Steps between C-alpha positions, in 0.01 A plus 500: 500500500132489424553746212768281348272192513218693348718626218635155422148364500379779268790435257421134498126561429599747225730254335231219513241739346736595221597147423138383510415755233786382283376136528150620422619681189701196381198267549291753319698465181468122503133534581440742221703282261289196588173696470590631154631160395172334604307764297728439198441126533125543524482729206725274293272201576201715377685584180559866592858550385498882547388486861731200570784708362422802716489302828809291404699824457380633832589165661847507342567852640408394853680173469823674414459729791436207737805312356712804560382526859569140583824355383422167665187453293669611184508160334124458514430859408744466205292192383177693554637795297608259217147350490334843515716615208402189301145562588523853367648377173220244471236761569654744248487213251126454581571166664288552810495145628880463470527829686279361777727196538806728546335721752384191694864392519600853604245486788645166615848645516382816679345279765819297534703823548363517854384862480 
């Protein structure tokens, strides 16, 4: 009887650890997306279109991964992705301040996604 209880407890702990890692990975994508979006915004505000573009693309990649991981937050991540894509277009057109506005909006939606 003790062996069965120990086995059930061990399986429960293993399941918790595995799910905790999944949640950590998911939160990691959103965190990375927000970090890069912040960098893109800052560089845009300083007039550094190339650096803004680089960070916006990184943010976009992580935002898409976060969206795919969390269907419930998809609406906000879709909006964040839309603004990141617009920010990228602006930065490619050497419109750094417009790029910063879009990445700021993206950050707001990432926060609202709850991840």
